[in-house]
Every structure is written in structure tokens, then in C-alpha cells.
C-alpha positions in Angstrom: -14.2 -13.0 8.5 -12.4 -10.9 5.9 -13.6 -7.3 5.6 -12.3 -7.5 2.0 -15.1 -9.4 1.1 -17.6 -7.1 3.1 -16.8 -3.5 1.4 -20.4 -2.4 3.1 -18.7 -3.2 6.8 -15.4 -1.2 6.0 -16.6 2.2 6.9 -17.9 0.3 10.2 -14.5 -1.3 10.9 -12.8 2.1 10.3 -15.5 4.2 12.7 -14.8 1.3 15.4 -10.7 1.4 15.1 -10.8 5.4 15.1 -12.7 5.4 18.6 -10.6 2.8 20.3 -7.6 4.2 19.0 -8.4 8.0 20.2 -9.7 6.3 23.6 -6.3 5.0 24.2 -4.3 8.0 22.9 -6.4 10.3 25.5 -5.8 7.6 28.0 -2.0 7.9 27.3 -1.6 4.3 26.4 0.4 5.3 23.3 1.7 1.7 22.6 -1.7 0.3 22.6 -2.9 3.4 20.2 0.1 2.5 18.0 -0.7 -1.2 18.0 -4.6 -0.7 17.1 -3.7 2.4 14.8 -1.1 -0.2 12.7 -3.9 -2.8 12.5 -6.4 -0.2 11.2 -4.0 1.3 8.7 -2.9 -2.0 7.5 -6.8 -2.9 6.3 -7.0 0.4 4.3 -3.5 2.0 3.5 -5.7 4.2 1.3 -7.3 5.9 4.2 -6.2 9.3 5.0 -7.9 9.0 8.3 -6.3 5.5 9.0 -2.6 6.9 7.7 -3.1 10.2 10.1 -4.2 8.3 13.3 -1.5 6.0 12.7 1.3 8.5 12.4 -0.2 10.9 14.9 0.0 7.1 17.9 3.8 6.9 16.5 4.2 10.8 17.1 2.7 10.4 20.5 4.9 7.1 21.9 8.0 9.1 20.7 8.8 7.2 17.4 9.6 10.7 15.4 11.1 9.4 12.5 8.5 6.3 11.7 5.6 8.8 12.0 7.3 11.1 9.6 7.8 8.4 7.6 4.0 7.3 7.4 2.8 10.9 6.4 6.0 11.8 4.2 4.4 9.8 1.0 4.2 12.0 -2.6 2.8 15.3 -3.0 0.1 14.3 -4.9 -1.1 12.0 -2.4 -1.0 14.1 0.5 -3.9 15.6 1.9 -3.6 19.2 4.2 -4.1 16.7 7.4 -0.9 14.9 5.9 1.2 17.9 5.7 0.1 19.0 9.1 1.4 16.0 10.8 4.6 16.2 8.7 4.6 19.7 10.2 4.6 18.5 13.7 7.1 15.6 13.1 9.7 18.1 11.4 9.4 20.4 14.1 9.6 17.7 16.9 13.1 16.6 15.1 14.4 20.1 14.6 13.5 20.5 10.7 11.8 23.6 11.0 12.4 24.9 7.4 10.6 21.3 6.4 7.9 22.4 9.0 7.2 25.9 7.7 7.1 24.3 4.0 4.5 21.7 5.2 2.3 24.4 6.5 2.5 26.7 3.4 1.2 23.5 1.5 -1.2 22.8 4.1 -2.6 26.3 3.8 -2.9 26.1 0.1 -4.6 22.9 0.5 -7.1 24.3 2.5 -8.2 27.1 0.7 -9.1 24.9 -2.0 -10.4 22.2 -0.3 -11.4 22.1 3.1 -10.2 19.2 5.7 -12.4 16.2 6.6 -10.2 14.2 8.5 -11.9 12.5 11.7 -8.1 12.4 13.1 -7.8 16.4 12.8 -11.1 17.4 13.5 -11.6 15.7 16.1 -12.7 18.1 19.5 -14.3 15.7 22.0 -12.2 14.1 24.5 -12.8 10.0 25.9 -10.7 8.1 28.4 -10.7 4.6 29.3 -11.0 5.6 33.2 -9.9 3.0 36.0 -8.8 0.8 33.3 -6.1 2.9 31.8 -5.1 3.9 35.5 -4.3 0.6 36.2 -2.5 -0.6 33.3 -0.1 2.7 33.7 -0.1 1.3 37.7 1.2 -2.1 36.5 3.6 -0.6 33.7 5.6 1.3 36.8 5.3 -1.2 38.6 7.0 -3.7 36.2 10.0 -1.5 35.7 10.1 -0.8 39.5 10.5 -4.8 39.4 7.2 -4.7 41.8 5.8 -8.1 39.8 3.1 -9.2 42.3 1.7 -5.5 42.1 2.3 -5.5 38.3 0.5 -8.7 37.8 -2.5 -7.3 39.7 -2.9 -4.1 37.9 -2.5 -5.9 34.5 -4.8 -8.4 35.7 -7.1 -5.8 37.0 -6.8 -3.6 33.8 -7.7 -6.5 31.7 -11.0 -7.4 33.7 -12.3 -3.5 33.0 -11.3 -3.7 29.4 -10.0 -6.6 27.7 -9.0 -4.6 24.5 -6.1 -2.6 26.3 -3.0 -4.4 24.9 -0.2 -2.9 27.4 -1.5 -4.9 30.1 -1.8 -7.9 28.0 2.2 -7.4 27.2 2.4 -6.5 30.8 1.4 -9.9 31.8 3.3 -11.3 29.1 6.8 -9.7 30.3 5.8 -11.5 33.8 5.2 -14.9 32.2 2.3 -15.5 34.6 -0.5 -15.9 31.5 -3.8 -18.2 31.2 -4.8 -19.2 28.4 -6.2 -17.1 25.9 -9.4 -18.0 25.9 -9.8 -17.9 29.7 -8.1 -14.1 29.7 -10.6 -13.2 26.1 -13.2 -15.5 26.2 -14.9 -15.7 22.8 -17.7 -14.4 21.5 -20.7 -15.7 19.7 -21.8 -14.6 16.1 -24.1 -11.3 16.2 -27.2 -12.1 15.0 -29.9 -9.5 13.5 -33.5 -9.1 14.7 -36.2 -9.5 11.2 -39.2 -9.5 13.0 -40.8 -7.1 15.9 -41.2 -8.6 19.1 -44.7 -10.3 19.7 -47.0 -8.5 22.1 -46.6 -11.4 24.9 -42.5 -11.0 24.6 -42.4 -7.3 25.5 -42.9 -7.7 29.7 -39.9 -10.3 29.6 -37.5 -8.8 27.0 -35.9 -5.3 26.0 -37.6 -3.9 23.1 -36.8 -2.5 19.7 -34.5 -3.4 17.1 -31.2 -4.4 18.8 -28.7 -7.0 17.6 -28.3 -9.9 19.5 -25.0 -10.7 19.4 -23.0 -9.8 22.5 -21.0 -7.3 20.6 -18.0 -6.2 22.8 -19.0 -2.6 22.4 -22.8 -3.2 23.1 -23.4 -3.6 27.1 -25.3 -6.6 28.7 -27.2 -6.2 31.7 -25.6 -4.5 34.2 -22.5 -3.4 31.7 -21.2 -6.7 32.2 -20.3 -6.8 28.6 -19.1 -3.5 27.5 -15.4 -3.4 27.1 -15.5 0.4 27.5 -17.9 0.7 30.3 -14.8 2.6 32.0 -15.1 5.3 29.0 -15.7 8.9 30.2 -15.5 12.3 28.9 -13.1 14.7 30.5 -14.9 16.6 33.0 -13.0 19.9 32.0 -14.1 19.1 28.2 -17.4 21.2 26.8 -19.8 18.3 25.9 -22.2 18.6 22.8 -26.2 19.5 23.8 -27.5 16.3 25.1 -30.8 15.8 27.1 -31.0 13.3 29.7 -32.5 9.8 29.2 -36.3 9.7 28.9 -38.0 6.9 31.6 -37.8 3.4 30.9 -35.4 1.0 29.6 -33.4 1.9 26.3 -32.0 -0.6 24.3 -30.8 1.5 21.3 -26.8 2.7 20.7 -28.0 5.9 20.0 -29.4 6.2 23.5 -28.1 8.4 26.0 -27.0 5.5 28.5 -25.3 3.6 25.6 -21.3 3.7 25.7 -21.6 5.1 22.1 -22.5 8.7 23.3 -19.2 10.1 22.5 -19.2 8.9 19.3 -21.2 11.8 17.7 -18.3 14.4 18.8 -15.6 12.1 18.7 -16.2 11.6 14.7 -18.6 14.1 13.8 -18.1 17.8 12.8 -19.7 20.0 15.5 -22.6 21.4 12.8 -24.8 18.1 12.7 -28.3 19.3 14.0 -29.7 15.7 14.0 -29.0 12.6 16.4 -28.1 10.6 13.3 -26.2 7.4 13.5 -22.6 8.3 13.8 -21.0 7.9 10.1 -17.2 7.7 9.4 -15.8 11.1 7.8 -14.7 10.8 4.6 -16.0 7.4 3.7 -18.7 6.3 1.3 -20.8 5.4 3.9 -24.2 7.4 3.6 -25.4 9.0 6.6 -28.7 7.9 8.0 -31.0 11.3 7.4 -33.8 10.3 9.6 -33.0 10.2 13.4 -34.3 7.6 15.5 -37.4 8.1 17.3 -38.3 7.0 20.9 -41.1 5.0 18.9 -38.4 3.5 17.1 -35.8 2.4 20.1 -39.2 1.1 22.0 -40.3 -1.1 19.4 -44.0 -1.4 18.0 -46.5 0.2 19.6 -48.9 -2.1 21.2 -52.6 -2.2 19.8 -55.0 0.2 21.2 -58.9 0.6 20.7 -59.6 3.4 18.7 -62.2 5.0 20.9 -59.2 5.4 23.3 -57.3 7.6 21.0 -59.1 10.9 21.2 -58.0 10.6 24.9 -54.3 11.0 23.9 -54.8 15.1 23.6 -56.4 15.7 27.4 -54.0 13.5 29.8 -53.5 15.7 32.6 -49.9 14.1 33.4 -48.7 14.9 30.0 -46.0 17.5 30.5 -46.0 20.7 27.9 -42.4 20.7 27.0 -41.1 17.8 25.5 -37.7 16.1 25.4 -35.5 15.7 22.7 -37.1 12.7 21.2 -40.4 13.7 21.7 -41.4 15.1 18.7 -40.9 12.1 17.0 -42.3 9.9 18.8 -45.9 12.1 18.9 -45.4 12.5 15.2 -45.4 8.4 15.4 -48.4 8.2 17.5 -50.3 10.9 15.5 -49.7 8.7 12.2 -51.0 5.9 14.1 -54.4 7.8 14.8 -54.5 9.2 10.5 -57.5 7.9 8.8 -56.9 6.0 5.5 -58.4 8.3 3.5 -56.3 10.0 1.1 -57.3 13.2 1.4 -56.0 13.1 5.4 -53.1 10.8 4.2 -51.8 13.7 1.8 -51.6 16.2 4.8 -50.0 13.6 7.1 -47.3 13.6 4.3 -46.4 17.2 4.5 -43.9 16.9 7.5 -43.5 20.6 7.7 -47.4 20.9 8.9 -47.4 22.7 12.5 -48.7 19.9 15.1 -51.6 21.5 16.1 -52.8 21.8 12.2 -52.3 17.8 12.2 -54.0 17.6 15.6 -57.0 19.3 13.7 -57.2 17.2 10.8 -56.2 13.7 12.3 -60.4 12.8 12.5 -61.9 9.9 11.0 -65.4 8.6 10.4 -65.0 5.6 11.7 -63.6 6.8 15.7 -66.2 8.3 17.9 -66.6 11.9 17.7 -65.9 13.4 21.2 -68.5 16.1 22.9 -68.1 19.3 21.7 -66.4 21.0 25.0 -64.0 18.1 25.2 -62.9 19.2 21.3 -62.5 22.9 22.2 -60.4 21.5 25.5 -58.4 20.0 23.2 -57.7 22.4 20.5 -56.7 24.8 23.2 -54.3 22.5 24.3 -52.9 21.9 21.0 -52.5 25.6 20.3 -50.7 26.2 23.6 -48.2 23.8 22.6 -47.8 24.8 19.2 -46.0 28.1 20.5 -43.4 26.0 22.5 -42.4 23.8 20.2 -41.8 25.9 17.1 -38.0 24.8 17.1 -38.9 21.1 17.5 -41.4 21.6 14.4 -38.2 22.8 12.4 -35.9 20.4 13.6 -38.6 17.6 12.4 -39.3 19.6 9.0 -35.3 19.6 8.2 -35.4 15.4 9.1 -38.3 14.1 7.4 -39.6 10.6 8.5 -41.5 8.2 6.1 -45.2 9.2 6.4 -48.1 6.5 7.4 -48.9 4.7 4.5 -53.1 4.6 4.1 -54.4 1.0 5.2 -50.8 -0.1 6.4 -50.7 -2.5 9.5 -48.5 -0.1 11.3 -51.3 2.8 11.0 -53.9 0.2 12.4 -51.5 -0.2 15.3 -50.8 -3.6 14.9 -48.1 -5.0 16.8 -46.6 -7.5 13.9 -45.7 -4.0 11.8 -41.7 -3.3 11.3 -41.0 0.1 10.2 -38.1 1.3 7.7 -36.6 2.9 10.8 -36.6 0.0 12.9 -35.0 -2.0 10.1 -32.3 0.5 9.6 -31.7 0.7 13.3 -31.5 -3.3 13.7 -29.2 -3.2 10.1 -26.8 -0.5 12.1 -26.7 -2.1 15.5 -25.8 -5.3 13.5 -23.2 -4.1 11.7 -21.7 -2.4 14.8 -21.4 -6.0 16.6 -20.0 -7.8 13.1 -17.3 -5.0 13.2 -16.4 -4.9 16.9 -16.4 -8.9 16.7 -13.5 -8.1 14.0 -11.3 -6.1 15.8 -11.8 -8.5 19.2 -11.5 -11.3 17.3 -8.3 -9.9 15.4 -6.7 -9.3 18.9 -7.3 -13.0 20.2 -5.3 -13.6 17.6 -2.7 -11.4 18.0 -2.9 -12.1 21.7 -2.4 -15.9 20.8 0.7 -15.4 19.0 2.3 -13.0 21.2 1.6 -15.1 24.6 3.5 -18.2 22.6 6.1 -15.7 22.0 6.7 -14.9 25.2 6.4 -18.3 26.5 9.2 -18.9 24.1 6.7 -21.3 21.9 8.3 -20.2 18.6 6.6 -22.6 16.5 3.5 -22.1 18.0 3.7 -18.5 17.6 4.8 -19.0 13.8 1.5 -21.3 13.4 -0.4 -18.4 15.2 0.7 -15.9 12.6 -0.2 -18.0 9.5 -3.7 -17.9 11.0 -4.3 -14.1 10.9 -5.6 -12.3 7.6 -2.9 -11.8 4.9 -3.0 -8.2 5.1 -2.1 -7.9 8.8 1.0 -10.7 8.3 2.8 -7.9 6.2 2.9 -5.5 8.8 6.2 -4.7 10.6 4.4 -5.9 14.2 3.9 -9.4 12.7 7.2 -9.4 10.8 8.9 -8.4 13.7 7.2 -11.4 16.0 8.3 -13.8 13.0 11.8 -12.6 13.0 12.2 -12.9 16.8 10.5 -16.7 16.4 12.5 -17.7 14.4 15.8 -16.4 16.3 14.6 -18.1 19.6 14.4 -21.3 17.1 17.9 -20.9 16.1 16.9 -20.5 12.8 19.2 -17.3 12.3 18.6 -17.4 8.4 14.8 -17.4 8.4 15.1 -14.5 11.2 17.4 -12.6 9.3 14.6 -12.6 6.0 11.8 -11.5 8.5 14.1 -8.6 10.2 15.4 -7.2 6.6 11.6 -7.2 5.4 10.7 -5.1 8.8 13.3 -2.6 7.6 12.0 -2.3 4.4 8.4 -1.9 5.5 9.7 0.8 8.2 13.0 2.0 7.6 13.3 4.1 10.8 11.8 1.4 13.1 13.7 1.2 17.0 11.6 -1.7 18.4 13.2 -4.7 18.3 16.7 -3.7 16.7 18.8 -5.1 19.7 17.6 -8.5 18.6 18.5 -7.9 15.1 21.8 -6.9 16.0 22.7 -9.6 18.1 21.6 -11.7 15.4 23.7 -10.4 13.1 26.5 -10.9 15.6 25.8 -14.5 15.6 26.1 -14.4 11.8 28.9 -12.6 11.8 27.9 -9.7 9.4 30.4 -6.6 10.7 29.5 -4.6 7.5 25.1 -5.3 7.9 25.9 -4.6 11.8 27.9 -1.3 11.2 25.4 0.1 9.1 22.5 -0.8 11.3 24.4 0.6 14.4 25.3 4.0 12.5 21.3 4.4 11.2 19.8 3.5 14.5 22.4 6.2 16.0 21.0 8.8 13.8 17.5 7.8 14.2 17.7 8.1 17.7 20.9 8.4 19.9 18.8 8.1 23.3 17.8 4.6 22.5 19.1 1.8 24.2 18.5 -0.2 21.0 21.1 2.0 19.2 23.7 1.7 21.8 23.4 -2.0 22.2 23.8 -2.4 18.5 26.9 -0.5 18.4 28.4 -2.5 21.5 27.5 -5.7 19.1 29.7 -4.4 16.5 32.7 -3.6 19.0 31.8 -7.1 20.6 32.3 -8.8 17.0 35.4 -6.6 16.2 37.1 -8.2 19.8 37.3 -4.8 21.1 35.9 -5.5 24.5 36.4 -2.2 26.3 34.7 -0.3 23.8 31.8 -2.8 23.8 31.3 -2.6 27.4 31.5 1.4 27.5 28.4 0.9 24.7 26.5 -1.3 26.8 27.0 0.8 29.9 25.4 3.7 28.0 22.5 1.9 27.2 21.8 1.3 30.6 22.0 4.7 31.3 19.3 5.5 28.4 17.3 2.9 30.1 18.2 1.4 33.3 15.0 -1.1 32.9 17.3 -2.6 30.3 17.7 -6.0 31.2 19.5 -7.3 27.9 22.4 -4.7 28.3 23.1 -5.7 31.5 23.2 -9.5 29.9 25.1 -8.3 27.1 27.7 -6.9 29.5 28.3 -10.1 31.8 29.0 -12.1 28.2 31.6 -9.8 27.2 33.3 -9.9 30.4 33.0 -13.5 31.3 36.6 -14.4 29.7 38.2 -11.8 31.6 36.8 -11.8 35.5 34.1 -14.5 36.1 33.1 -12.3 39.4 32.2 -8.9 37.9 30.4 -11.0 35.3 28.4 -12.6 37.6 27.3 -9.4 39.0 26.3 -8.1 35.8 24.1 -11.4 35.3 22.5 -11.0 38.5 21.8 -7.1 38.3 20.1 -8.3 35.0 18.1 -10.7 37.0 17.1 -8.1 39.1 15.7 -5.7 36.4 13.8 -8.8 34.7 13.5 -12.2 36.3 12.6 -14.0 33.1 15.5 -12.9 31.6 16.7 -16.6 30.5 20.2 -15.2 28.7 21.3 -13.8 32.4 20.5 -17.1 33.8 22.8 -19.0 30.9 25.3 -16.8 31.9 25.4 -17.4 35.2 25.2 -21.0 34.7 28.3 -20.8 32.2 30.3 -18.7 35.2 29.7 -21.5 37.9 30.5 -24.4 34.9 34.1 -22.2 34.7 34.2 -22.3 38.2 33.7 -26.2 38.5 30.6 -25.2 40.8 28.4 -27.9 39.3 25.4 -28.1 42.0 25.0 -23.7 40.9 25.9 -24.4 37.4 23.0 -27.1 36.7 20.6 -25.0 39.1 21.0 -21.4 36.8 21.0 -23.7 33.5 17.4 -25.7 34.7 16.3 -22.4 35.8 16.8 -20.8 32.4 15.2 -23.8 30.7 11.9 -23.5 32.8 11.7 -20.0 30.9 12.7 -21.4 27.5 12.1 -24.8 27.6 13.0 -25.2 23.7 16.5 -24.0 23.7 18.8 -26.8 22.3 21.4 -24.7 23.8 20.2 -24.8 27.2 19.3 -28.8 27.3 23.0 -29.0 25.6 24.6 -27.1 29.0 22.8 -29.2 31.5 24.0 -32.6 29.5 27.3 -30.9 30.0 26.8 -30.4 33.8 25.5 -34.6 33.9 27.9 -35.8 32.1 30.5 -34.1 34.4 28.8 -35.4 37.0 29.4 -38.9 35.8 25.6 -39.3 34.8 26.4 -39.9 30.9 23.2 -42.0 30.1 20.9 -38.8 31.8 23.4 -36.7 29.5 22.5 -38.5 26.4 18.9 -38.5 27.2 19.2 -34.2 27.2 21.7 -34.4 24.0 19.2 -36.5 21.9 16.2 -34.2 23.0 18.2 -31.1 22.1 19.1 -32.7 18.7 15.6 -33.3 18.3 14.4 -29.7 19.1 17.7 -28.1 16.9 18.9 -30.7 14.3 21.1 -27.9 12.8 22.7 -26.7 16.3 26.5 -27.9 16.3 27.3 -27.6 19.8 24.4 -30.1 20.8 25.4 -32.4 18.0 29.3 -32.2 18.9 28.8 -33.1 22.3 26.5 -35.8 21.5 29.1 -37.2 19.6 31.7 -36.7 22.2 29.5 -38.9 24.5 28.6 -41.6 21.5 32.3 -42.0 21.6 32.7 -42.6 25.1 30.0 -45.0 24.9 32.0 -46.9 22.0 28.8 -46.4 19.6 31.5 -45.1 16.9 29.0 -45.3 14.0 26.5 -43.1 15.4 29.1 -41.0 16.1 30.8 -40.7 13.0 27.3 -40.1 11.9 26.9 -37.0 13.6 30.5 -35.7 13.1 30.0 -36.3 9.3 27.2 -34.2 9.7 28.6 -31.8 11.4 31.7 -31.6 9.1 29.6 -30.8 6.0 28.0 -27.9 8.0 31.3 -26.0 9.4 34.2 -27.3 7.2 36.3 -25.1 8.9 36.1 -26.5 12.3 39.4 -28.3 13.4 37.8 -30.2 16.6 35.1 -31.3 14.1 37.6 -32.8 12.0 39.8 -34.1 14.9 37.5 -35.8 16.2 36.3 -37.8 13.2 40.2 -38.6 12.7 40.0 -40.3 16.4 37.0 -42.1 15.6 38.0 -43.2 12.3 41.6 -44.2 14.1 39.2 -46.3 16.7 37.2 -48.0 13.8 40.8 -49.3 12.5 40.7 -46.9 9.4 44.1 -45.6 9.4 44.3 -44.3 6.3 40.8 -41.9 6.6 42.1 -40.9 10.1 45.5 -39.8 8.6 43.7 -38.1 5.7 41.5 -36.2 8.5 44.4 -35.6 10.6 46.5 -33.6 8.2 43.5 -31.7 7.2 43.1 -30.8 10.9 46.6 -29.8 10.9 46.2 -27.2 7.7 43.2 -25.7 9.4 44.7 -25.3 12.7 48.4 -25.8 12.4 48.8 -24.6 16.3 47.3 -28.0 17.4 50.4 -30.1 16.3 51.6 -31.4 19.5 47.7 -32.4 20.4 48.0 -34.4 16.9 50.9 -36.1 17.3 49.9 -37.1 20.8 46.5 -38.8 19.5 49.6 -40.7 16.8 51.1 -42.0 19.5 48.1 -43.6 21.5 47.3 -47.2 20.7 44.3 -47.6 18.5 41.9 -48.9 20.9 42.8 -46.6 23.5 39.7 -44.2 23.4 41.6 -42.0 25.8 40.1 -38.6 26.5 41.9 -35.8 24.4 42.2 -31.8 25.5 42.1 -30.6 21.9 38.9 -29.0 22.4 37.7 -27.2 25.3 34.4 -27.9 25.3 
């Protein structure tokens, strides 16, 4: 469903996003709050509530500059809430003068236009209870390398509440993820009741206007379907006035035992005097002016004999003081007993009339009159009740309900009637379930893409992203996933375009920038990498991403000592940053293999799924000619990242050195099929083809490499060698001259090739791998 096609549902979806984000913030699940706040802000960027929630979530997560960027917009578009949040961001960043100026502007704005922001006026506190605690416990266990405990905590958190994005991300980091449909089962489409229940259905089904779809905010029997069943208010927070629930089953979304009992205080001003349906502050949705009565929640009243109607006034078990729902219930009962005469109907329309007067005027010529003694007892009883119910009558006057129509089926007590308030309640419940299902389905699609990215199924991740709503595909979160997916596939050009788009949308973003800096290192872009490193250091000098970018810059400039110092600094900023240890190992591998092995092993102790560290260990053991250990570590890396062409090529190299050329060729063929543009695996396959005397196939691979890498001397030399083997001496001599011009230091090896016989496919040692 695209919310833009149903503008009437946008306020309801916004209300549900607000509820969800605040619940996450109050439970210290700030990354989850940022995730849902960005989804909400992408849905409606003109909403100040969405902007405020997004900035608040970023600020609570410690992303101070991105939070400031969200609210630091043009002055004509800023409201007082934007200015207040700007002042908070400036205060955290030490920009006290700017904070003071923003607060002065906010005071002037409030003097003319009071703020109605739901984000800033929220007073109630709701928590996610045990689910949030399990989620935070899993995060701590993951950082402490307690992987089994972390997995159990994350799974338990998702069982209690599937909407906890941080718990799902924790399972992604551990690599122990079931299928999305098993983890987040799809929900059926919501359905709305259009007719009341029949009399024989009242004993077997819940009564009242409820939506039949299994909305994830709507509890099923035993709260099994309520994702927020652990949601509870802070015990120290003063809660609004709320009476205990009346006896009997309540199915209304506004009942006291509903999971939405906090919605009235979370998103509404505290001066509301009715229990109307919660509405979105500042939205175009009109508030419900008539509160749901108990009769509305219980469904149509069963038909009774008219002769029994007068006996409602003198039941001995009826209490004198009614609950907050009973005045409306009593009004509904009296409207049923009202006669069809126009005179009495006019009296019943006056909702400000005292109940005792309505009771006395509710006679009818069709109903049998009770004896005089009983009538006096009825009048006396009604007068005594009227003194105690003045406040309830005043509330009823302020919330007028539709009068009973003369000769209507409802006034006759027909079970097939369907009041306006019941229809409105059914529509409200239906809209809530549609909004909840939209958020749930959106989360499931994000989870599908995130799971594929965590399992290094890059193309599957990109396909899942294509199914997201178009407005969500343009968000920094999604574009960053696109960049990482292309990076894992080795498609560096596409990855660079995606990360550039991320930087355009969110110039102060810190997350995932370590991947972007490594991408620029592979692309040999020193200017762009230098600019990125300086910006990240200015944004947050204590972030590991900034120091990794600086280290990559020094590494690109061949200054290894400075690069190692920066990578070490990154590990000091975040001891759980496995990537910094891995980069340290790669920086040391050419000088000290033993030290590099220690770095890689440290990275694996932090994150056992860091395939780059397994690859680094395999490379170390391969250089030490420990083929068995090298193959083991390369295959461990492939288990984590099965679609990495470089890893397959490394295993192929080890298998080739063991003498199994057929097995090596199969691995190279698979690697080339995964990444046709990968130069390393295609070059290795060409060498195996030369060894197998399949010269035509080898020439095809080498010509492809020469077109993509014309300055690579090893490729030109091997191509000259193959042409010499097939008898084309002129072409071979031309290519050898080109190889000499590209790399003059290899002149001795070129002479050695010229001294060999044409049919001698002897192994050359010009290239080192």
C-alpha cells in the first residue's frame, strides 16, 4: 500500500510512527528510534512532528551534527520546535551563542503562535518493558563476544516485540538468521465489520465494532498478537485520570485494558476533557467529538420486552455511583425507552437536560404504567442519583451524542441496528490496523534487504531494496545499504555513486563511512579520501570511522607507520571495531607476518564473522607456504561470503599449488562467473589455461584484461608469451616491446623469454602472483 494514494490514512500512520518512536526512545533503543523516525520523516517531510522526532532520535543516538542538519533549515520554514531542537544541538556542540539566538527566536515564535508539536508536548512515558531489556542485554553480550548469550537475548526480545530493529540487527551481525517469513510472519489484510453481530453470535464472538484483521498493535486472545504487550508506563510518572475497566469483555481499542491506553497522553494535550479517539497533533484529521460509550463498545443491545423496561429503574443491585462510561450507557438505555412521539423525541434531543427529568418524561402510551407506589419509588431514586451525577451530566453536555430517532430500529431495540458511533469506531479501528500493517510490512521489507546484506547476498539485497516504496529508496539508510551491497560485489563504480548520494542527503553522516573510505582507497582517489577524512574528523574526532579514513589516506600514500597509528587510535575509540584491527593486519603483512597474524586473530576475537580477517590469515599462511592452513582460512571466509570472487580465486591458487589444476580451474570459472570484471581471478584462470595449453581461451581472457588494464605489465607479458607459443612472433615481439616500455625493470625477464624455445611453456617468474 502506498500511503500517498490514501491521504486519509496519513495522519493515522503518522500517529503510529510517533507512538513507536517515543516508545523506543523511552526504552533507550535509540538506533531503533532513528530507524523508524527516518521512515516517518521520509513519508512526510513537510510534517514538523516528523522532523522533530527525527532530529530528537539522532540527538539521543549521539549523531549531533546530523540532528542539527535536520532542523537547521530556512528561517521561514522553522517553527518554535525546530528552534528549540536547534538550540539543544548547538548546546551539545558547544555553540552557545547560536543556541542562545535560537532560543530567543523560539520565544518570539511562541509569543505569536503557541507550539502544537506532539514531539515537544509529550508528557507521558512509555517503555517496551522486558523486550527492551533483552535487546540491550544482547547488545552488551555481542560487544563482549558472548555470541551464544547475545543470540538468545536478541531472539527473546523479538519474541516479545518483533518491532525492535536493534535486536534484528544483532542477529544479522551474528549471522544466525532464519527466513524473514519465519521471523516476521506476514499479517492478513485488515477487514472491517459493516454489520452488527446477530443475537446468536453474541455468545460466541466478541461484541462491538472491531476490525477483524490481525493488526500488530491490536491484541488477540491472551495478548498473543500484541507487539507492544510489554509496553508499560513509568511507575514514577504521573498518569492521567483513568477509571478501572467495567466488568465484562472489552474489545474497543480505547478500552482501559487496551495496549493503547497511553495514546491519550502521548499524543494529546493534557486539557482534553473527553475520552475521544486519539488524534495527531497538528494534522488535518478531525478529532472525534463523541466519546465511545460502553454501549458502543459492547455492540447492539439485545431486544427486550417493552413490559420489562420500567423495571430498569429499581434494580436493587444497581450502584449509586457510575463509572466514567456509565453516563453514556445510561443515556443509550433511556434513548431506547423513549417513545416515538415527536414531543418526547424533542425532549430527548436536549442533551443538557438532567437525567432525572428525562427519566420522568420517558413514559409512553404503549408501555404499561407501573403502580403509583412504584412510580414514587422510581422518582425518589432518580432524584437521589441526580445530585451525585452533576459532573457527569456536565461532561455529557460537552460531548453531545446523536439523539434517538423516532420509529428507528435502534429505538425499538433491534439487534440489527448499527449506530453512527459504532460505524465510526469500526472505521477508526480499521484505519489503525491498516496503518499498523503498513508499518509492519515496511519493516519486513527492510528486514529482508538487511538480512541479505548481512549474509553477503548482495544481488538479493538490491532486489529487495527495489521493492521498497520509492520515497524510502531515497533515504540515507537505504542508499548506504545500496553502496555496501555494490562494494561487496566488487562493483566499485556503483558503490561510489551510492555513497556520494548518501553524502549529499546527509553531509554529516558518520555511519558506514569507513566502508566509503576503503572504497576510495581501492579506487585510488587520494583527493576525495583526504576531503572525507578531514570532514569526518571535524564532525566527530572520537569516532572510529574518522580515524579509519585517515589511516586509509596514509596507507594510500604508502606511509605505513602513520596509517598503523591511526588504526590503533580507531581501536582505542571503539575496542569492538574489528575492521580497524583487520586494516592494521593488512598494513603489516608485507613487513611482519607474525604481527599481522596477531592483528587478524584479534579482529576475529571481536567479530568471528569478519571475513576480511579470515582472508588476511589465509594470505599470511599462503606466503608462509602453509597451504593447508591457508586453504582452511580461505574456505572459512567463503563460508561467510560465498559470492566473493577474490576469495574463490585465493582458494583456487592454493588448490593449484597443491597440483589440482582441474579443481583450481573450476574455482576460477566460478569466480569469473560471479565477477566477470575481476582482474585477479581472470588473470589466474588465464595462467591455468596456458598451463593446460588452451591458448585461444587464454588469449581471450588476457585481451579482456588488456582492454580494462592497459598499463598492467604482467598482463602484457603473459599475452606476449601466449602469442609466442601459438607461433605469432611478430605480435609477441610488439607486446614485449610494450611491456618493456611499461616496466623497464623487467628487461631481464623479457630477455629470458626470448631465449627460450617457442614450444617451451616454461614457467615464468615475472609476476609474483
